[in-house]
LUMMAR-965998 format. One record per residue: residue number from 1; x, y, z of N, C-alpha, C in turn. Coordinates in nm, 2 decimals, always signed. Atoms other than C-alpha are relative to their C-alpha. Example, Ala and Ser with C-alpha at 12.3 -4.5 7.8 and 13.67 -1.06 7.14 Angstrom:
! residues 2
<rec n="1" n_x="+0.09" n_y="-0.12" n_z="+0.00" ca_x="+1.23" ca_y="-0.45" ca_z="+0.78" c_x="+0.09" c_y="+0.12" c_z="+0.00"/>
<rec n="2" n_x="-0.09" n_y="-0.11" n_z="+0.00" ca_x="+1.37" ca_y="-0.11" ca_z="+0.71" c_x="-0.08" c_y="+0.11" c_z="+0.08"/>
//
This chain:
! residues 104
<rec n="1" n_x="+0.04" n_y="+0.14" n_z="-0.01" ca_x="+8.13" ca_y="-3.92" ca_z="-2.32" c_x="-0.01" c_y="-0.05" c_z="+0.15"/>
<rec n="2" n_x="+0.01" n_y="+0.05" n_z="-0.14" ca_x="+8.20" ca_y="-3.97" ca_z="-1.94" c_x="-0.13" c_y="+0.05" c_z="+0.07"/>
<rec n="3" n_x="+0.13" n_y="-0.05" n_z="-0.06" ca_x="+7.89" ca_y="-3.75" ca_z="-1.86" c_x="-0.12" c_y="-0.08" c_z="-0.04"/>
<rec n="4" n_x="+0.11" n_y="+0.09" n_z="+0.05" ca_x="+7.67" ca_y="-3.97" ca_z="-2.07" c_x="+0.00" c_y="-0.13" c_z="+0.08"/>
<rec n="5" n_x="-0.01" n_y="+0.13" n_z="-0.08" ca_x="+7.79" ca_y="-4.28" ca_z="-1.89" c_x="-0.04" c_y="+0.02" c_z="+0.14"/>
<rec n="6" n_x="+0.04" n_y="-0.03" n_z="-0.14" ca_x="+7.75" ca_y="-4.12" ca_z="-1.55" c_x="-0.16" c_y="+0.02" c_z="+0.01"/>
<rec n="7" n_x="+0.15" n_y="-0.03" n_z="+0.00" ca_x="+7.39" ca_y="-4.00" ca_z="-1.64" c_x="-0.07" c_y="-0.13" c_z="-0.02"/>
<rec n="8" n_x="+0.07" n_y="+0.13" n_z="+0.02" ca_x="+7.30" ca_y="-4.35" ca_z="-1.77" c_x="+0.01" c_y="-0.09" c_z="+0.12"/>
<rec n="9" n_x="-0.02" n_y="+0.08" n_z="-0.12" ca_x="+7.44" ca_y="-4.52" ca_z="-1.46" c_x="-0.09" c_y="+0.05" c_z="+0.11"/>
<rec n="10" n_x="+0.09" n_y="-0.06" n_z="-0.10" ca_x="+7.25" ca_y="-4.28" ca_z="-1.24" c_x="-0.15" c_y="-0.03" c_z="-0.03"/>
<rec n="11" n_x="+0.13" n_y="+0.04" n_z="+0.04" ca_x="+6.93" ca_y="-4.34" ca_z="-1.43" c_x="-0.03" c_y="-0.15" c_z="+0.03"/>
<rec n="12" n_x="+0.01" n_y="+0.14" n_z="-0.02" ca_x="+6.98" ca_y="-4.71" ca_z="-1.41" c_x="-0.02" c_y="-0.03" c_z="+0.15"/>
<rec n="13" n_x="+0.00" n_y="+0.02" n_z="-0.14" ca_x="+7.04" ca_y="-4.69" ca_z="-1.03" c_x="-0.14" c_y="+0.04" c_z="+0.06"/>
<rec n="14" n_x="+0.13" n_y="-0.05" n_z="-0.04" ca_x="+6.72" ca_y="-4.49" ca_z="-0.98" c_x="-0.11" c_y="-0.10" c_z="-0.04"/>
<rec n="15" n_x="+0.10" n_y="+0.10" n_z="+0.04" ca_x="+6.52" ca_y="-4.74" ca_z="-1.18" c_x="+0.00" c_y="-0.12" c_z="+0.08"/>
<rec n="16" n_x="-0.01" n_y="+0.12" n_z="-0.08" ca_x="+6.65" ca_y="-5.03" ca_z="-0.98" c_x="-0.05" c_y="+0.02" c_z="+0.14"/>
<rec n="17" n_x="+0.04" n_y="-0.03" n_z="-0.14" ca_x="+6.59" ca_y="-4.86" ca_z="-0.64" c_x="-0.15" c_y="+0.02" c_z="+0.00"/>
<rec n="18" n_x="+0.15" n_y="-0.02" n_z="-0.01" ca_x="+6.23" ca_y="-4.76" ca_z="-0.73" c_x="-0.07" c_y="-0.13" c_z="-0.01"/>
<rec n="19" n_x="+0.06" n_y="+0.13" n_z="+0.00" ca_x="+6.15" ca_y="-5.12" ca_z="-0.79" c_x="+0.00" c_y="-0.06" c_z="+0.14"/>
<rec n="20" n_x="+0.00" n_y="+0.05" n_z="-0.14" ca_x="+6.24" ca_y="-5.19" ca_z="-0.42" c_x="-0.09" c_y="+0.07" c_z="+0.09"/>
<rec n="21" n_x="+0.09" n_y="-0.08" n_z="-0.09" ca_x="+6.00" ca_y="-4.93" ca_z="-0.28" c_x="-0.13" c_y="-0.07" c_z="+0.01"/>
<rec n="22" n_x="+0.13" n_y="+0.06" n_z="-0.02" ca_x="+5.67" ca_y="-5.04" ca_z="-0.13" c_x="-0.09" c_y="+0.11" c_z="+0.05"/>
<rec n="23" n_x="+0.10" n_y="-0.09" n_z="-0.05" ca_x="+5.35" ca_y="-4.86" ca_z="-0.05" c_x="-0.08" c_y="-0.07" c_z="+0.11"/>
<rec n="24" n_x="+0.08" n_y="+0.06" n_z="-0.10" ca_x="+5.15" ca_y="-4.92" ca_z="+0.26" c_x="-0.15" c_y="+0.00" c_z="-0.04"/>
<rec n="25" n_x="+0.14" n_y="+0.00" n_z="+0.04" ca_x="+4.82" ca_y="-4.86" ca_z="+0.07" c_x="-0.04" c_y="-0.14" c_z="-0.05"/>
<rec n="26" n_x="+0.03" n_y="+0.13" n_z="+0.06" ca_x="+4.84" ca_y="-5.21" ca_z="-0.09" c_x="+0.00" c_y="-0.11" c_z="+0.11"/>
<rec n="27" n_x="-0.01" n_y="+0.09" n_z="-0.11" ca_x="+4.91" ca_y="-5.38" ca_z="+0.25" c_x="-0.10" c_y="+0.04" c_z="+0.11"/>
<rec n="28" n_x="+0.10" n_y="-0.04" n_z="-0.11" ca_x="+4.61" ca_y="-5.39" ca_z="+0.49" c_x="+0.06" c_y="-0.02" c_z="+0.14"/>
<rec n="29" n_x="-0.04" n_y="+0.01" n_z="-0.13" ca_x="+4.65" ca_y="-5.36" ca_z="+0.86" c_x="-0.02" c_y="-0.15" c_z="+0.05"/>
<rec n="30" n_x="+0.02" n_y="+0.14" n_z="-0.03" ca_x="+4.70" ca_y="-5.71" ca_z="+1.01" c_x="-0.12" c_y="-0.02" c_z="+0.08"/>
<rec n="31" n_x="+0.11" n_y="+0.03" n_z="-0.09" ca_x="+4.43" ca_y="-5.68" ca_z="+1.28" c_x="-0.13" c_y="+0.01" c_z="-0.08"/>
<rec n="32" n_x="+0.12" n_y="-0.01" n_z="+0.08" ca_x="+4.17" ca_y="-5.56" ca_z="+1.03" c_x="-0.01" c_y="-0.11" c_z="-0.11"/>
<rec n="33" n_x="+0.01" n_y="+0.11" n_z="+0.10" ca_x="+4.26" ca_y="-5.82" ca_z="+0.77" c_x="-0.03" c_y="-0.13" c_z="+0.06"/>
<rec n="34" n_x="+0.02" n_y="+0.13" n_z="-0.06" ca_x="+4.25" ca_y="-6.11" ca_z="+1.01" c_x="-0.15" c_y="-0.03" c_z="+0.03"/>
<rec n="35" n_x="+0.13" n_y="+0.02" n_z="-0.05" ca_x="+3.90" ca_y="-6.06" ca_z="+1.14" c_x="-0.11" c_y="+0.08" c_z="-0.07"/>
<rec n="36" n_x="+0.10" n_y="-0.09" n_z="+0.07" ca_x="+3.73" ca_y="-5.79" ca_z="+0.93" c_x="-0.04" c_y="+0.12" c_z="+0.09"/>
<rec n="37" n_x="+0.03" n_y="-0.11" n_z="-0.09" ca_x="+3.70" ca_y="-5.56" ca_z="+1.24" c_x="+0.10" c_y="+0.10" c_z="-0.01"/>
<rec n="38" n_x="-0.10" n_y="-0.11" n_z="+0.00" ca_x="+3.86" ca_y="-5.22" ca_z="+1.22" c_x="-0.04" c_y="+0.10" c_z="+0.10"/>
<rec n="39" n_x="+0.04" n_y="-0.10" n_z="-0.10" ca_x="+3.67" ca_y="-5.03" ca_z="+1.49" c_x="-0.06" c_y="-0.07" c_z="+0.12"/>
<rec n="40" n_x="+0.07" n_y="+0.05" n_z="-0.11" ca_x="+3.54" ca_y="-5.09" ca_z="+1.83" c_x="-0.12" c_y="+0.09" c_z="+0.03"/>
<rec n="41" n_x="+0.11" n_y="-0.08" n_z="-0.03" ca_x="+3.21" ca_y="-4.97" ca_z="+1.96" c_x="-0.01" c_y="+0.02" c_z="+0.15"/>
<rec n="42" n_x="-0.01" n_y="-0.02" n_z="-0.14" ca_x="+3.25" ca_y="-4.82" ca_z="+2.31" c_x="-0.14" c_y="-0.01" c_z="+0.07"/>
<rec n="43" n_x="+0.14" n_y="+0.00" n_z="-0.06" ca_x="+2.87" ca_y="-4.79" ca_z="+2.37" c_x="-0.03" c_y="-0.15" c_z="+0.04"/>
<rec n="44" n_x="+0.02" n_y="+0.13" n_z="-0.04" ca_x="+2.86" ca_y="-5.17" ca_z="+2.38" c_x="+0.07" c_y="-0.05" c_z="+0.12"/>
<rec n="45" n_x="-0.07" n_y="+0.03" n_z="-0.12" ca_x="+3.10" ca_y="-5.18" ca_z="+2.67" c_x="-0.03" c_y="+0.09" c_z="+0.12"/>
<rec n="46" n_x="+0.04" n_y="-0.09" n_z="-0.11" ca_x="+2.94" ca_y="-4.91" ca_z="+2.88" c_x="-0.06" c_y="-0.07" c_z="+0.12"/>
<rec n="47" n_x="+0.05" n_y="+0.08" n_z="-0.11" ca_x="+2.79" ca_y="-5.19" ca_z="+3.10" c_x="+0.10" c_y="-0.01" c_z="+0.11"/>
<rec n="48" n_x="-0.11" n_y="+0.02" n_z="-0.09" ca_x="+3.13" ca_y="-5.20" ca_z="+3.27" c_x="+0.02" c_y="+0.12" c_z="+0.09"/>
<rec n="49" n_x="-0.02" n_y="-0.12" n_z="-0.08" ca_x="+3.11" ca_y="-4.84" ca_z="+3.41" c_x="-0.06" c_y="-0.03" c_z="+0.14"/>
<rec n="50" n_x="+0.04" n_y="+0.02" n_z="-0.14" ca_x="+3.08" ca_y="-4.85" ca_z="+3.79" c_x="+0.05" c_y="-0.14" c_z="+0.06"/>
<rec n="51" n_x="-0.05" n_y="+0.13" n_z="-0.05" ca_x="+3.23" ca_y="-5.20" ca_z="+3.82" c_x="+0.15" c_y="+0.00" c_z="+0.02"/>
<rec n="52" n_x="-0.15" n_y="+0.01" n_z="-0.02" ca_x="+3.57" ca_y="-5.30" ca_z="+3.95" c_x="+0.07" c_y="-0.07" c_z="-0.11"/>
<rec n="53" n_x="-0.07" n_y="+0.06" n_z="+0.11" ca_x="+3.82" ca_y="-5.37" ca_z="+3.68" c_x="+0.06" c_y="-0.13" c_z="+0.03"/>
<rec n="54" n_x="-0.07" n_y="+0.14" n_z="-0.01" ca_x="+3.94" ca_y="-5.73" ca_z="+3.63" c_x="+0.03" c_y="-0.05" c_z="-0.13"/>
<rec n="55" n_x="-0.03" n_y="+0.05" n_z="+0.14" ca_x="+4.09" ca_y="-5.93" ca_z="+3.35" c_x="-0.13" c_y="-0.06" c_z="-0.06"/>
<rec n="56" n_x="+0.12" n_y="+0.06" n_z="+0.06" ca_x="+3.75" ca_y="-6.11" ca_z="+3.31" c_x="-0.09" c_y="+0.10" c_z="-0.06"/>
<rec n="57" n_x="+0.08" n_y="-0.11" n_z="+0.05" ca_x="+3.56" ca_y="-5.79" ca_z="+3.28" c_x="+0.06" c_y="+0.07" c_z="-0.12"/>
<rec n="58" n_x="-0.06" n_y="-0.06" n_z="+0.12" ca_x="+3.81" ca_y="-5.65" ca_z="+3.04" c_x="-0.02" c_y="-0.08" c_z="-0.13"/>
<rec n="59" n_x="+0.02" n_y="+0.09" n_z="+0.12" ca_x="+3.78" ca_y="-5.95" ca_z="+2.81" c_x="-0.15" c_y="+0.00" c_z="-0.04"/>
<rec n="60" n_x="+0.14" n_y="-0.01" n_z="+0.03" ca_x="+3.40" ca_y="-5.94" ca_z="+2.83" c_x="-0.04" c_y="+0.13" c_z="-0.07"/>
<rec n="61" n_x="+0.02" n_y="-0.13" n_z="+0.07" ca_x="+3.40" ca_y="-5.57" ca_z="+2.74" c_x="+0.06" c_y="+0.01" c_z="-0.14"/>
<rec n="62" n_x="-0.06" n_y="+0.00" n_z="+0.13" ca_x="+3.64" ca_y="-5.62" ca_z="+2.46" c_x="-0.08" c_y="-0.08" c_z="-0.10"/>
<rec n="63" n_x="+0.08" n_y="+0.08" n_z="+0.09" ca_x="+3.43" ca_y="-5.89" ca_z="+2.31" c_x="-0.13" c_y="+0.07" c_z="-0.04"/>
<rec n="64" n_x="+0.12" n_y="-0.07" n_z="+0.04" ca_x="+3.11" ca_y="-5.69" ca_z="+2.33" c_x="+0.02" c_y="+0.12" c_z="-0.09"/>
<rec n="65" n_x="-0.03" n_y="-0.11" n_z="+0.08" ca_x="+3.27" ca_y="-5.39" ca_z="+2.18" c_x="+0.05" c_y="-0.03" c_z="-0.14"/>
<rec n="66" n_x="-0.06" n_y="+0.04" n_z="+0.13" ca_x="+3.42" ca_y="-5.58" ca_z="+1.89" c_x="+0.14" c_y="+0.04" c_z="-0.02"/>
<rec n="67" n_x="-0.14" n_y="-0.05" n_z="+0.01" ca_x="+3.77" ca_y="-5.46" ca_z="+1.97" c_x="+0.09" c_y="-0.11" c_z="-0.01"/>
<rec n="68" n_x="-0.11" n_y="+0.10" n_z="+0.01" ca_x="+4.08" ca_y="-5.64" ca_z="+1.88" c_x="+0.08" c_y="-0.01" c_z="+0.13"/>
<rec n="69" n_x="-0.08" n_y="+0.00" n_z="-0.12" ca_x="+4.27" ca_y="-5.54" ca_z="+2.19" c_x="-0.07" c_y="+0.09" c_z="+0.10"/>
<rec n="70" n_x="+0.06" n_y="-0.08" n_z="-0.10" ca_x="+4.17" ca_y="-5.38" ca_z="+2.52" c_x="+0.11" c_y="+0.02" c_z="+0.11"/>
<rec n="71" n_x="-0.09" n_y="-0.02" n_z="-0.11" ca_x="+4.35" ca_y="-5.23" ca_z="+2.82" c_x="-0.07" c_y="+0.08" c_z="+0.11"/>
<rec n="72" n_x="+0.06" n_y="-0.08" n_z="-0.12" ca_x="+4.27" ca_y="-5.09" ca_z="+3.17" c_x="+0.10" c_y="+0.11" c_z="+0.02"/>
<rec n="73" n_x="-0.08" n_y="-0.12" n_z="-0.02" ca_x="+4.40" ca_y="-4.74" ca_z="+3.23" c_x="-0.03" c_y="+0.06" c_z="+0.14"/>
<rec n="74" n_x="+0.01" n_y="-0.06" n_z="-0.14" ca_x="+4.46" ca_y="-4.62" ca_z="+3.59" c_x="+0.03" c_y="+0.15" c_z="-0.01"/>
<rec n="75" n_x="-0.01" n_y="-0.14" n_z="+0.01" ca_x="+4.47" ca_y="-4.25" ca_z="+3.67" c_x="+0.14" c_y="+0.05" c_z="-0.04"/>
<rec n="76" n_x="-0.13" n_y="-0.05" n_z="+0.03" ca_x="+4.85" ca_y="-4.21" ca_z="+3.65" c_x="+0.08" c_y="-0.09" c_z="-0.10"/>
<rec n="77" n_x="-0.07" n_y="+0.09" n_z="+0.10" ca_x="+4.93" ca_y="-4.47" ca_z="+3.38" c_x="+0.05" c_y="+0.09" c_z="-0.11"/>
<rec n="78" n_x="-0.05" n_y="-0.06" n_z="+0.13" ca_x="+5.15" ca_y="-4.36" ca_z="+3.09" c_x="-0.06" c_y="-0.07" c_z="-0.11"/>
<rec n="79" n_x="+0.06" n_y="+0.06" n_z="+0.12" ca_x="+4.99" ca_y="-4.42" ca_z="+2.76" c_x="+0.06" c_y="+0.05" c_z="-0.13"/>
<rec n="80" n_x="-0.05" n_y="-0.04" n_z="+0.13" ca_x="+5.10" ca_y="-4.41" ca_z="+2.40" c_x="-0.09" c_y="+0.10" c_z="-0.07"/>
<rec n="81" n_x="+0.08" n_y="-0.11" n_z="+0.06" ca_x="+4.98" ca_y="-4.13" ca_z="+2.18" c_x="-0.07" c_y="-0.04" c_z="-0.13"/>
<rec n="82" n_x="+0.06" n_y="+0.04" n_z="+0.13" ca_x="+4.88" ca_y="-4.34" ca_z="+1.87" c_x="-0.15" c_y="-0.03" c_z="+0.02"/>
<rec n="83" n_x="+0.14" n_y="+0.04" n_z="-0.01" ca_x="+4.51" ca_y="-4.38" ca_z="+1.80" c_x="-0.02" c_y="-0.13" c_z="-0.07"/>
<rec n="84" n_x="+0.03" n_y="+0.13" n_z="+0.06" ca_x="+4.39" ca_y="-4.73" ca_z="+1.74" c_x="-0.15" c_y="-0.02" c_z="+0.00"/>
<rec n="85" n_x="+0.15" n_y="+0.02" n_z="+0.00" ca_x="+4.03" ca_y="-4.77" ca_z="+1.63" c_x="-0.04" c_y="-0.13" c_z="+0.04"/>
<rec n="86" n_x="+0.04" n_y="+0.14" n_z="-0.04" ca_x="+4.04" ca_y="-5.14" ca_z="+1.72" c_x="+0.04" c_y="-0.03" c_z="+0.14"/>
<rec n="87" n_x="-0.03" n_y="+0.02" n_z="-0.13" ca_x="+4.14" ca_y="-5.08" ca_z="+2.08" c_x="-0.10" c_y="+0.06" c_z="+0.10"/>
<rec n="88" n_x="+0.09" n_y="-0.05" n_z="-0.10" ca_x="+3.91" ca_y="-5.05" ca_z="+2.38" c_x="+0.08" c_y="+0.04" c_z="+0.13"/>
<rec n="89" n_x="-0.07" n_y="-0.05" n_z="-0.13" ca_x="+4.02" ca_y="-4.85" ca_z="+2.69" c_x="-0.11" c_y="+0.01" c_z="+0.11"/>
<rec n="90" n_x="+0.09" n_y="-0.02" n_z="-0.12" ca_x="+3.86" ca_y="-4.89" ca_z="+3.03" c_x="+0.08" c_y="+0.08" c_z="+0.10"/>
<rec n="91" n_x="-0.07" n_y="-0.10" n_z="-0.09" ca_x="+3.96" ca_y="-4.59" ca_z="+3.24" c_x="-0.06" c_y="-0.02" c_z="+0.14"/>
<rec n="92" n_x="+0.04" n_y="+0.02" n_z="-0.14" ca_x="+3.95" ca_y="-4.63" ca_z="+3.62" c_x="+0.04" c_y="+0.11" c_z="+0.09"/>
<rec n="93" n_x="-0.05" n_y="-0.09" n_z="-0.10" ca_x="+3.98" ca_y="-4.43" ca_z="+3.93" c_x="+0.11" c_y="-0.07" c_z="+0.08"/>
<rec n="94" n_x="-0.10" n_y="+0.05" n_z="-0.08" ca_x="+4.23" ca_y="-4.49" ca_z="+4.20" c_x="-0.03" c_y="-0.14" c_z="+0.07"/>
<rec n="95" n_x="+0.05" n_y="+0.13" n_z="-0.06" ca_x="+4.02" ca_y="-4.78" ca_z="+4.34" c_x="-0.03" c_y="-0.11" c_z="-0.10"/>
<rec n="96" n_x="+0.02" n_y="+0.09" n_z="+0.11" ca_x="+4.01" ca_y="-4.95" ca_z="+4.00" c_x="-0.15" c_y="-0.02" c_z="-0.04"/>
<rec n="97" n_x="+0.14" n_y="+0.00" n_z="+0.04" ca_x="+3.64" ca_y="-4.87" ca_z="+3.95" c_x="+0.00" c_y="+0.07" c_z="-0.14"/>
<rec n="98" n_x="+0.01" n_y="-0.05" n_z="+0.14" ca_x="+3.57" ca_y="-4.81" ca_z="+3.58" c_x="-0.09" c_y="+0.12" c_z="+0.00"/>
<rec n="99" n_x="+0.08" n_y="-0.12" n_z="+0.01" ca_x="+3.45" ca_y="-4.45" ca_z="+3.52" c_x="-0.02" c_y="+0.05" c_z="-0.14"/>
<rec n="100" n_x="+0.01" n_y="-0.04" n_z="+0.14" ca_x="+3.49" ca_y="-4.42" ca_z="+3.14" c_x="+0.04" c_y="-0.11" c_z="-0.09"/>
<rec n="101" n_x="-0.03" n_y="+0.10" n_z="+0.10" ca_x="+3.49" ca_y="-4.64" ca_z="+2.84" c_x="+0.02" c_y="+0.07" c_z="-0.14"/>
<rec n="102" n_x="-0.02" n_y="-0.06" n_z="+0.13" ca_x="+3.64" ca_y="-4.53" ca_z="+2.50" c_x="+0.08" c_y="-0.09" c_z="-0.09"/>
<rec n="103" n_x="-0.08" n_y="+0.07" n_z="+0.10" ca_x="+3.80" ca_y="-4.66" ca_z="+2.19" c_x="+0.12" c_y="+0.10" c_z="-0.04"/>
<rec n="104" n_x="-0.11" n_y="-0.08" n_z="+0.05" ca_x="+4.14" ca_y="-4.54" ca_z="+2.06" c_x="+0.13" c_y="-0.05" c_z="+0.04"/>
//
């Protein structure tokens, strides 16, 4: 009889805990859900190549590319390794002249 009670209580605990779990498939990414954009188009921001990086140019490039966020990356900057399809990167040389535009 004690084994049946232990098995029943274990089964009940598993059933209750499984109701608390959630899946990320049913929850959309916040950035994509807010605006409908989930990718940036780097080609649209290539006009910035050869220009000196500035906050104004960064915002203009972000808007044209359809990106949610943007950043300026200098040669020795540390960057995170996650890929974000809604982020625009403006890569510069040591003089802050943009030499590459990409998304990620």
